[in-house]
N, C-alpha and C positions, 0 to 999 in steps of 0.2 A: 162191522164186517170188514172194513178196509184194512184193519190191522191184523187180519189172519193171513199167514203166508201161503204161497202156492202149494207147497208140499202138504200142508195141513188140509187144504181144500181138496187135494187129490185123495188123501186118506179118507176124508169125509165122504166123498162120492163113492169110493170103493165100498165103504160100510153101508152107505145108503142103497146102493145097488143090491147088496146082499139082503138087507132088510126088506127091500121091495120085491125080492124074488126075481129080479131081472136076470136072464140067462146070459151074462156077459162071458165072452170067450177069454181064456187064459193062455199065457205064453207057455212054451214047453221048457223043460229043463229042471234043474235042481231047485230053483226058486221061482215057481210060476207066479205071475202077477196078471191082473186084469188088463186087457188090451184097450186102454183108454188114454186119451191125450188131449190137452188143451191147445187151441190154435196159437195163442200167444199169451203165455202166463203173465198175469197182472202183478206188478210190483207191490210190495207192502206200502200201505198209505194211500194208494191210488183207488179211485172209484171208477165205475163204468156204467153204461146203459145196459150192458149184457155181455156174457162170455160164451164162447163156442167150445163145445166138447165133442170129440169123436169117440165112438165106442164100437167095438166089434161084437156082434151077437151070435150065439149059436142057434137061437130060435127066433124066427121073425115075430114081430109084435106090432100092433097098431099104434098110431100116434095117441089115440084116445086112451088106450090101456097104459101106455108109458106115463103120460101126464097124470093119470089117476093114481097109479101105483107109486110113482116117485114123490108126488106132492103130498101123499098121505103120510110119507115117512120123513119129509124135509123138516129141518129145524126152522124156527122163526128167523126170517131174514134171508132165506135162500128159497128160490122157487124155480122150477123148470117151466119155461114159458112156451117152448116149442120143441118139436121132434120131427126129423125128416130122414127117411131112408135114402141112402146114397147108392149109386150104381156101382156094381162090382168093378174093381180095377181103378176107381177114381183116386186121385191123389188126396192125401190127408190135408185138412184145413191148415195145419201148421206150415205145410209146404206151399199151399195156395196163397197165403197172406203175403201181400207185397207192401202194404202201407197201413197206417193207423191214423185216425183223426182224434185230436185231443183238444180239450179246453184247459188252458192253464190260467189259474186265477191267483193274483197276489192277495193274500189274506189281509183282512182289515187289521190294522195295528202294525203292519210291516211295511207300509208304503215307502216312504223315503226315496221314491223314484220320481223326480220332477219330470213332468211332461212324458209320462210313460209311453203313450201311443206314438207321439212324435219321435221319441228316441228309439223305440223299437222299429219303426219304419226305417230310420237311418241305419240302424244295426243290420237289418235284413237287406238293405240296398247294397251292402258290400259285395264285391265279387267273390271274396273268399272270407270264410270264418274259420280260422285255424284254432284248434283246441289240442290240448295234450291229453291223450287217453292213458291213464295209469295202468301199468302192468298188474294183473291180478295174481300172477304166479311168480315165484322166486326164480331168478335167472333170466326172466323176460325183461325187455327194455320198454320204457315209456315211448309212445309214438305220437308224432304230430299228425293231425287229421283235419282236412278241410271238410266241415260238415255242411257247408252251404248247399251242395248238390243233393243232399239227403233230406232237405226240407222242400217238399214238393209244392206245397201251397201254404200260405199263411194269411190271416186276416185278423182285424181287431173288432169284427162285428159278426154276430152269429148268423144273421140272415145273409150277409155277403158270403160268408164261408159256406153256408148251405147251398147257395147258388153256384159257387165255384166247384164244389165237390159233388153236387147232386145228392147230398145226404140231407136227412131231416135235421132241422135246428132244434128239435125237441130235446130238452135237457132235464127230464123229469127226475133223474137220480143225482143231479149235480148240486154241489154247494155253490150258491150264488152270493157274491159279496157286493155291497152297495158302492164300493169305491170305483167301479168301472175299470179297474186295471186288470184287463183280461186279454189273452191272445189265443187264437185258434190256429192249430198247426196240423198239417198232414205231413207225416214223416215216414221215412223208409222203415219197414218192419219185415224181418225175415231171418232165415237161418244163416244167410251169407252176410248181408249188410243190415245193420240194425241201429237206429238212432233213437235214444231215449230223449223225451222232451226235457228231462232234467238237465241234460248236457247243453241243450239250446239255451236254457235260462241261466246256466252257469256261465256260458260264454257271453250272454247279454250283461250279466253282472260285471264281468271283467271289462267289457266294453264301456260300461258306465263308471268304471273305477271303483266298484264297490265289492265288498266281500260277499260271496254267495252264501245264502242261508237256505238250506234245503227245506227247512220247516216253514219258510215264508210263503210257499206255493201249495195250492191244492190242485192236483192234476186229475182230470176226468177224461176217460176214454169214451169217445162217442161211437 
């Protein structure tokens, strides 16, 4: 499931709503589309405990009916676990999200980081962590960015992180490796400022004088 991209997931849910007979509202215009959106699209290769989807309905429906209809048409590996009606005029979850909690694990076989925990503490104790954000569009310039203010909380222990964030330390959907090279991060997430945990680990690799390998880490959103 983690290798399916966001746009494919969107198309999957559009078809699932039609199969289930859910009366989802459509946009107006020449190319109408279902009024659904995800709070914070999950990157390819990442896993999570659960994702949040907003949808606008034409016809009210109960939680029990939605779960019954949707899960009857879901493919193996995807399940709708909850449904809640929102008050009229409330902001979308994409706008409401301000931060995300992640567990970042160094996969077994990719270690090569001596004293991982000690060095990560030293890395995070810096007043500034400056990285270069590469321009995605032609004509735009690369920019230097201090990402330290966008890492709100970090820990090297699940229980400690849960205590600091008030979140559950349950990681039932996560890949857990036996090498104990793991870090928990709460980072800025939103439409204005957004920090990917991959960028934190790339900066850590540079701090350690190593070449960053994006395949060395498994990232799990809590």
